[in-house]
C-alpha positions, 0 to 999 in steps of 0.5 A, spaced: 499 280 419 506 280 420 509 277 426 516 279 428 516 274 434 522 269 435 520 262 435 518 260 442 517 267 445 511 268 449 505 271 447 505 277 452 513 279 450 514 285 447 514 286 439 519 292 438 520 294 430 523 300 428 519 306 426 520 309 419 526 313 418 522 319 415 518 320 421 524 319 426 527 325 422 521 329 422 520 328 430 527 329 432 527 336 428 521 338 431 521 344 436 518 346 442 516 341 448 519 334 447 513 330 449 509 333 444 514 331 439 513 324 440 508 320 435 503 315 439 498 310 436 493 304 438 490 299 434 485 295 438 479 291 438 474 289 444 469 284 445 464 284 450 459 279 453 454 281 457 448 278 461 443 283 464 436 282 467 432 285 472 429 282 479 424 276 477 427 274 470 430 267 470 437 267 469 436 262 462 432 268 459 437 273 459 441 274 453 449 275 452 450 281 448 456 281 443 459 288 441 466 289 437 469 296 438 475 300 438 480 305 435 484 303 429 488 307 424 483 306 418 484 313 418 491 314 421 493 319 416 488 324 419 489 322 426 497 322 426 496 329 422 493 332 428 498 329 433 504 331 429 501 338 428 502 339 436 510 339 434 511 345 430 514 341 424 515 344 417 509 343 412 514 339 408 516 335 414 509 334 416 507 331 409 513 327 409 512 324 416 504 323 415 505 320 408 510 315 410 506 313 417 500 312 413 503 308 407 501 301 407 508 299 407 508 302 414 502 299 416 504 292 414 511 292 417 509 295 424 503 291 426 498 297 424 493 293 419 486 296 420 484 288 419 486 286 425 481 280 427 477 281 433 478 277 439 473 271 439 473 267 446 471 260 446 465 257 447 467 255 454 468 262 456 461 263 454 459 257 458 463 260 464 459 266 464 452 263 464 455 258 469 457 265 474 450 268 472 446 262 475 450 262 481 448 269 483 441 268 485 437 270 489 439 277 489 437 282 495 431 286 494 434 292 494 438 290 487 433 292 482 438 291 476 444 286 475 449 285 469 455 281 469 460 282 463 467 279 460 471 284 456 477 281 451 481 286 448 487 284 443 491 290 439 497 294 439 500 300 441 506 304 439 510 310 439 516 313 435 519 319 438 526 319 436 531 316 431 534 311 436 527 309 439 520 307 437 516 300 436 510 297 437 508 292 442 501 288 444 495 290 448 492 284 452 486 285 456 481 280 460 476 283 465 470 280 469 465 286 471 459 286 475 454 292 476 448 292 480 443 298 480 440 299 487 433 302 489 436 308 491 439 309 484 446 308 486 451 303 482 455 298 485 461 296 480 466 291 481 471 289 476 477 284 476 482 282 471 480 275 469 482 270 463 476 267 461 479 262 456 484 259 461 480 259 468 478 252 471 472 249 475 476 251 481 477 258 479 470 259 477 467 256 483 471 261 487 469 267 483 462 265 483 462 265 491 465 271 491 460 275 487 455 271 491 458 274 497 458 281 495 451 281 493 448 278 499 452 283 504 451 289 500 448 294 505 441 297 502 443 304 505 449 308 505 452 308 512 452 314 516 458 318 519 463 314 523 469 318 526 476 317 527 478 310 527 483 305 526 483 302 518 486 296 516 487 296 508 486 289 505 492 286 501 492 287 493 487 292 491 488 296 497 495 298 495 491 304 491 492 308 498 499 308 497 498 309 489 495 316 492 499 318 498 506 316 495 505 314 487 502 321 485 506 325 490 513 322 487 511 324 480 516 329 479 510 334 477 506 333 483 512 333 487 514 340 485 508 342 487 508 339 494 510 343 500 518 343 502 516 338 508 511 334 504 516 333 498 522 331 503 517 327 507 521 322 513 519 319 519 516 313 516 516 306 518 523 303 516 520 297 513 515 301 508 518 299 501 515 302 495 517 301 488 514 303 481 516 297 476 515 296 469 515 289 470 510 284 466 509 280 473 507 286 477 501 288 472 498 292 466 503 298 467 508 293 464 512 297 458 518 295 454 518 303 453 514 309 455 510 313 450 517 318 449 521 312 447 525 312 454 527 305 456 524 304 463 527 302 469 525 300 477 524 306 481 524 306 489 519 311 491 520 310 499 525 306 503 529 307 510 523 311 513 523 317 507 521 318 500 526 317 495 526 318 488 521 321 483 518 319 477 520 323 471 518 324 463 523 327 459 521 334 460 521 334 468 528 330 468 531 335 464 529 341 469 531 337 474 538 335 471 537 327 472 535 322 467 528 320 465 526 314 468 521 311 463 515 314 466 512 319 460 506 316 459 499 318 456 492 315 454 493 316 447 495 321 441 490 327 444 494 327 451 501 330 452 506 325 456 507 327 463 510 323 469 505 317 470 506 311 475 506 304 471 506 298 477 506 300 484 509 295 488 509 295 496 513 290 499 511 285 505 512 287 512 513 282 518 506 282 521 502 276 520 496 278 516 491 275 521 494 279 527 493 286 524 486 286 527 488 284 534 486 289 539 482 293 535 475 295 539 472 299 533 475 300 526 474 299 519 477 293 514 478 296 507 476 291 501 476 296 495 477 303 494 473 307 489 475 314 486 480 317 490 484 324 490 491 327 493 493 334 493 500 335 494 500 342 495 495 342 501 497 335 504 490 332 503 487 326 500 481 323 500 479 316 498 471 313 497 470 306 500 467 302 495 467 296 499 469 295 506 467 292 513 467 294 520 472 291 525 468 290 532 472 287 537 478 284 533 473 281 528 470 283 521 463 285 522 458 288 517 459 291 510 458 298 509 458 303 503 457 310 502 463 313 506 470 315 505 477 316 508 480 323 508 486 326 512 493 329 511 498 325 507 504 326 512 500 324 518 497 318 514 503 315 512 507 316 519 501 313 522 502 306 519 503 301 525 503 295 522 505 292 515 502 285 513 507 279 511 503 277 505 503 281 499 498 280 493 498 282 486 491 286 485 486 282 481 482 288 479 482 293 474 485 300 477 484 306 472 488 312 474 486 319 472 491 325 471 491 327 464 487 322 461 486 315 464 491 309 464 491 302 467 496 301 472 498 295 476 498 295 484 501 290 489 502 290 496 500 287 503 495 289 508 497 295 512 494 298 519 493 305 520 493 308 527 487 313 526 484 316 520 477 320 519 472 316 516 465 318 514 
């Protein structure tokens, strides 16, 4: 495959190439919604290794399964014709655009080769998976089935929305996934970003210990209603609380639906600083451009005790009379672009992390969030607790499951009493559902909330 990277450029750097002129001109001439006039494609190959067994199976008898899946453009003419038809192009312009995009010349210069080789992990990564598996035994009696898998994805994505923009950039994805089916039919899933080819022995030992601890501590039954208690969200992944309470609220279309008081929310802790960043260092929301071809920029969502800026795609920016921020994102060609987060980064505060539990007689430590929702119009949110522990007399106690956190967005944000001094990048995959599923980055410190409804 043709590779346009400059010699010495890192593997993860953006690979940008111009879109075909006919496609650019056809899209630029399109009528209707600006977002629907963009072209988008993905070409990816995914490899999955899995070890799976029921109680009593010896680890060495479990089998590693491999499968290669993905969406490529072997039939890209039909795929792109369907995408282009949303933009009311004339028949001649449509035929010209599809013809040029589907041509072999474009495929070879834009990195859309249907023969993109599937990723192949080294023998070391297979051995690492087997080693992790061997350290999971023994399982708790209520875990009836267990599977452990690694996912490796390599590919490209791109868009060509206007004559002055367009390009292709690489997709890179590594993950480790643990799934346990309990005797009551419920399923526990934990998933981490993970580079199985570069992990050393220390990384493997830490992951093995973490997985084993999760299994040992898993409660056999759902926890009952708990009540209104202080909550401390752990560092890293649990910044997903702010993904819901602040990130979605600051998406321009959501903010327009919010009550006047909520859209201008103030009275927040002055040291609560939240930004939406396109930077690669902050996670998988890194974009050299959004799906409308807009160059991304950093956006400050919360600072100085109040909500600040909004996340715009081209349509919402035009309606507001402001420049787009590069947040026009979509899952694939079947979805229209809309304002979506990229990487949400919560800045560290000043409270030592070890001191966040001080003085809490009974509370909850949140290790991992599950599915969540936020209703800006009703000033309400809810987050399922995928993993958490009770806090008793200032110390972490038993693990809980099957409960959720609910409340008013405004009250939860104004009820923050302390922000930890150690921000961490989330090491778990954080899918975000709105108009399609997108991967976003999450980074932040542990945060203490005064009291939230848990049950």
